[in-house]
C-alpha positions in Angstrom: -6.7 -13.7 -16.2 -8.0 -16.1 -13.6 -6.2 -19.5 -13.5 -8.7 -22.3 -12.9 -7.8 -25.0 -10.4 -8.0 -27.7 -13.1 -5.5 -25.8 -15.2 -3.1 -25.4 -12.2 -3.3 -29.1 -11.5 -2.6 -29.9 -15.2 0.5 -27.7 -15.1 1.7 -29.3 -11.8 1.3 -32.7 -13.5 3.6 -31.8 -16.4 7.0 -33.5 -16.5 9.7 -31.4 -14.8 11.7 -30.8 -17.9 8.6 -29.4 -19.7 7.8 -27.2 -16.8 11.4 -25.9 -16.7 11.3 -25.1 -20.5 8.0 -23.3 -20.0 9.3 -21.3 -17.1 12.3 -20.0 -19.0 10.1 -19.1 -22.0 7.8 -17.1 -19.8 10.4 -15.2 -17.8 12.2 -14.1 -20.9 9.1 -12.0 -21.7 8.6 -10.6 -18.2 11.4 -8.2 -17.0 9.7 -7.7 -13.6 9.6 -11.4 -12.9 13.2 -11.8 -13.9 14.3 -9.1 -11.5 12.2 -10.5 -8.7 13.6 -14.0 -9.2 17.2 -12.7 -9.4 16.7 -10.7 -6.2 15.2 -13.7 -4.4 17.6 -16.4 -5.6 21.0 -14.7 -6.3 21.2 -11.1 -5.0 23.5 -10.8 -2.0 22.8 -7.1 -1.3 20.0 -6.2 1.2 17.0 -4.0 0.5 18.6 -1.4 2.8 21.7 -1.4 0.6 19.6 -0.8 -2.5 17.8 2.0 -0.8 21.1 3.7 0.1 22.4 3.4 -3.4 19.3 4.9 -4.9 19.3 7.7 -2.4 22.9 8.5 -3.3 22.0 8.4 -7.0 19.2 11.0 -6.3 21.7 13.3 -4.6 23.9 13.2 -7.7 21.0 13.8 -10.0 19.8 16.8 -8.0 23.3 18.2 -7.7 23.8 17.9 -11.5 20.4 19.6 -12.2 21.3 22.5 -9.9 24.3 23.4 -12.2 22.1 23.5 -15.3 18.6 24.2 -14.0 16.3 25.5 -16.8 12.7 25.1 -15.7 10.6 23.1 -13.3 8.8 21.5 -16.3 12.1 20.0 -17.4 13.1 19.0 -13.9 9.8 17.3 -13.4 10.9 14.8 -16.1 13.9 14.0 -13.9 11.7 13.6 -10.9 9.4 11.2 -12.7 12.4 9.2 -13.8 13.6 9.0 -10.2 10.1 7.9 -9.2 10.3 5.2 -11.8 13.5 4.0 -10.2 11.7 3.7 -6.9 8.8 1.8 -8.6 11.3 -0.7 -10.1 13.0 -1.3 -6.8 9.6 -1.9 -5.1 8.4 -4.2 -7.8 11.7 -6.2 -7.6 12.0 -6.4 -3.8 8.3 -6.2 -2.9 9.4 -3.9 -0.1 6.6 -1.4 0.5 8.7 0.6 3.0 11.0 1.8 0.2 8.3 3.6 -1.7 7.4 6.3 0.8 10.9 6.4 2.2 12.6 7.1 -1.2 9.9 9.4 -2.5 10.2 11.5 0.7 14.0 11.7 0.2 13.5 12.7 -3.4 11.1 15.5 -2.6 13.2 16.8 0.3 16.3 16.8 -1.9 14.5 18.6 -4.7 12.9 21.3 -2.5 15.9 22.0 -0.3 18.6 22.0 -3.0 16.6 23.8 -5.8 14.6 26.2 -3.6 16.0 29.4 -5.1 15.6 28.1 -8.7 12.0 26.9 -8.2 10.9 29.9 -6.2 12.0 32.2 -9.1 9.5 30.8 -11.4 6.0 32.3 -12.0 3.2 30.2 -10.5 1.7 29.3 -13.8 5.0 27.9 -15.1 5.6 25.8 -12.0 2.1 24.5 -11.7 2.8 21.0 -13.1 5.8 20.5 -10.7 3.9 22.0 -7.7 0.8 19.8 -8.2 3.1 16.7 -8.5 4.7 17.6 -5.1 1.2 17.9 -3.5 -0.1 14.7 -5.1 3.0 12.8 -4.1 2.9 14.1 -0.6 -0.7 12.9 -0.3 0.3 9.5 -1.5 3.2 9.3 1.0 0.8 10.2 3.8 -1.6 7.4 2.8 1.2 4.9 2.5 2.7 5.8 5.9 -0.7 5.7 7.6 -1.3 2.2 6.3 1.9 0.9 8.1 2.2 -0.4 11.6 2.3 2.4 14.2 5.9 1.6 15.1 7.0 1.9 11.5 5.1 5.2 11.0 7.5 7.0 13.4 10.4 6.1 11.2 9.1 8.7 8.8 8.3 11.4 11.4 11.4 13.5 10.9 11.3 13.4 7.1 7.6 14.2 6.9 8.0 17.2 9.2 10.9 18.4 7.1 8.9 18.1 3.9 6.1 20.1 5.5 8.4 22.9 6.5 9.9 22.9 3.0 6.5 23.1 1.3 5.7 26.0 3.7 8.6 27.9 2.3 7.2 27.9 -1.3 4.4 30.4 -1.6 3.2 29.0 -5.0 3.0 25.4 -3.6 1.3 26.6 -0.4 -1.4 28.3 -2.5 -2.0 25.1 -4.4 -2.1 23.1 -1.2 -4.9 25.2 0.1 -6.8 24.9 -3.1 -6.2 21.1 -3.4 -7.1 20.2 0.2 -3.6 19.3 1.6 -3.3 20.7 5.1 0.5 21.2 5.5 0.1 21.0 9.3 -0.5 17.3 8.8 3.1 17.1 7.8 4.6 19.7 10.0 3.0 18.3 13.2 3.1 14.7 11.9 -0.7 14.4 12.5 -1.9 12.2 9.6 -5.8 12.0 9.6 -7.3 8.6 10.3 -9.4 9.0 7.1 -6.5 10.3 4.9 -7.4 7.7 2.2 -11.0 8.8 2.1 -9.9 12.5 1.9 -7.6 11.8 -1.0 -10.2 9.7 -2.8 -12.8 12.4 -2.4 -10.5 15.1 -3.7 -9.6 13.1 -6.7 -13.2 12.4 -7.4 -13.9 16.2 -7.4 -11.1 16.9 -9.9 -8.4 18.0 -7.5 -4.7 16.9 -7.2 -4.2 17.0 -11.0 
């Protein structure tokens, strides 16, 4: 909804007490806004501290899953929940760096710690998980490429590690070829200049899903 200039001016002209009451009524209905305001006004921990805490939480989740692994379909639900935690952190802190950073850590933890379990599955059963890994890898590459060049190199080691890990999963590699993800982009840290256009074209043609 577009807020007209006249409406903005009318709100600004309201008595302070009325504006305060209105603000509290509005934020009660918006969890994201409450989290953002709390982080900006009261939170003493840094974004880096939140990242570290979430990374440790991912490590515990993956370790627990390894002791009771059933199928990639069920584990995919855990992965999506972890991704949701990342989204909540990003929406709260407005820190764009955290999204590719934490999703990279999540994929690396998953593929390295659950390699034996995931590789045991038949390709048709692991399809949903494998295509998620590929689609998420594409998204990470587009996000990293959009950053300043100096920041891009912060991700070099993890992106190369992810590429090597993907290469050790025959079923994922087969889907990479079919869905247009060149794993050499990751292994050699050579993200195409037109990676966004490549991803958009593939999605338009029905791939990556």
